[in-house]
C-alpha positions as CSV (number, residue, x, y, z in Angstrom):
1,M,77.8,10.1,99.9
2,R,76.4,13.5,100.9
3,N,72.9,13.5,102.1
4,E,72.7,17.1,103.0
5,G,73.0,20.5,101.4
6,K,71.3,22.4,98.7
7,S,70.7,20.8,95.3
8,S,68.8,21.9,92.3
9,V,70.4,19.7,89.7
10,L,70.1,15.9,89.2
11,I,73.1,14.7,87.2
12,D,72.4,12.1,84.5
13,T,74.9,9.2,84.0
14,D,76.1,10.6,80.6
15,V,77.2,13.9,82.2
16,A,79.0,12.0,85.1
17,I,80.8,9.9,82.5
18,D,81.9,13.0,80.6
19,F,83.3,14.4,83.8
20,L,85.0,11.2,84.9
21,R,86.6,10.8,81.4
22,G,88.0,14.3,81.4
23,V,85.7,16.1,78.9
24,P,86.8,19.8,79.5
25,E,83.3,21.3,79.3
26,A,82.1,18.8,81.8
27,K,85.0,19.5,84.2
28,S,84.3,23.3,83.9
29,F,80.6,22.7,84.5
30,F,81.2,20.7,87.7
31,E,83.7,23.2,89.0
32,L,81.1,25.9,88.8
33,L,78.3,23.7,90.0
34,W,80.2,22.4,93.1
35,Q,81.0,26.1,94.0
36,R,77.3,26.8,94.2
37,E,75.7,23.6,95.6
38,N,75.9,19.8,96.0
39,P,74.5,18.3,92.9
40,S,72.2,15.3,93.2
41,F,72.7,11.9,91.7
42,S,70.1,9.1,91.4
43,I,70.8,5.8,92.9
44,I,69.8,4.5,89.4
45,S,72.8,6.4,87.9
46,V,75.1,4.9,90.6
47,Y,74.1,1.5,89.3
48,E,74.7,2.6,85.7
49,L,78.1,4.0,86.5
50,Y,79.2,0.9,88.3
51,A,77.8,-1.4,85.5
52,G,79.9,0.4,82.8
53,M,82.9,1.4,84.9
54,R,86.4,0.4,83.9
55,K,88.6,-1.0,86.7
56,K,91.0,2.0,86.6
57,E,88.0,4.4,87.2
58,E,86.9,2.9,90.6
59,T,88.5,5.5,92.8
60,A,87.4,8.5,90.7
61,T,83.9,7.1,90.4
62,A,83.6,6.6,94.2
63,S,84.9,10.2,94.8
64,F,82.4,11.6,92.3
65,I,79.5,9.8,94.0
66,D,80.7,10.9,97.4
67,A,80.6,14.5,96.2
68,C,76.9,14.3,95.3
69,I,73.7,14.0,97.2
70,I,72.3,10.6,96.5
71,Q,68.6,10.5,95.6
72,Y,67.0,7.2,96.5
73,I,63.8,5.7,95.1
74,D,60.7,5.8,97.3
75,L,57.1,5.0,96.8
76,E,56.2,8.4,95.4
77,I,59.0,8.3,92.8
78,A,58.1,4.7,91.8
79,K,54.4,5.6,91.3
80,T,55.4,8.8,89.3
81,A,57.8,6.8,87.1
82,G,55.1,4.2,86.3
83,G,52.8,7.1,85.3
84,F,55.5,8.5,83.0
85,Y,56.0,5.1,81.4
86,R,52.2,4.7,80.8
87,K,51.8,8.2,79.6
88,Y,54.5,8.0,76.9
89,R,53.8,4.4,75.9
90,G,50.2,5.6,75.1
91,K,51.9,8.1,72.8
92,G,53.9,5.5,71.1
93,I,57.2,6.4,72.9
94,T,59.0,3.7,74.8
95,L,61.1,4.9,77.7
96,S,63.5,2.8,79.8
97,S,62.5,2.1,83.4
98,S,65.8,3.8,84.4
99,D,65.0,7.0,82.6
100,C,61.4,7.0,84.0
101,L,62.8,6.7,87.5
102,I,65.3,9.4,87.0
103,M,62.7,11.7,85.5
104,A,60.3,11.0,88.4
105,T,63.1,11.7,90.9
106,A,63.7,15.1,89.3
107,L,59.9,15.9,89.4
108,C,59.4,14.7,93.0
109,R,62.5,16.3,94.4
110,K,62.0,19.5,92.3
111,L,65.3,19.1,90.5
112,K,66.5,19.8,86.9
113,I,68.1,17.0,85.0
114,A,71.6,17.7,83.6
115,T,71.8,15.4,80.6
116,R,73.0,15.3,77.0
117,N,70.4,12.6,76.3
118,I,67.5,15.0,76.1
119,K,65.4,12.6,74.0
120,H,65.4,10.2,77.0
121,Y,63.4,12.8,79.0
122,P,60.4,14.1,77.1
123,E,59.2,16.2,80.2
124,E,61.1,19.2,78.9
125,D,60.4,21.3,81.9
126,L,62.6,19.0,84.0
127,L,65.7,19.5,81.7
128,L,68.5,21.9,82.7
129,W,69.3,22.1,78.9
130,R,66.9,21.8,76.1
131,K,69.3,22.6,73.2
132,K,72.6,21.0,72.3
133,E,74.4,24.3,72.2
134,D,73.4,25.0,75.9
135,F,75.2,21.9,77.2
136,Y,77.4,22.6,80.2
137,K,76.2,26.2,80.7
138,I,75.1,27.2,84.1
């Protein structure tokens, strides 16, 4: 895992899966991204990848994770995630703990979230893409 380098993008699990499963747009996106910087990946997304990984995907998954800067959860991120959960629960929106932690990681580390699951992240200012037609454009 890389722990150094410039990063402005936090990769969500769905985008990593697209890349690992050979979606052409995702592959092109990552080729351009890796030329510019080392993208970040939440430790929560590492868990999600390994939880859903197929046996034959182990090597590619490990290589993908090694090519990213891993963002770990700390006290600031945990507190911010709890705040997101409360804020949106008060509006009648239930978010998963994982998504709150990823969103908080992006906010605290000043990163944009690369995801196709834009409804999971109601803090639109944190999203790399806000519209479906913009997916995989950088």
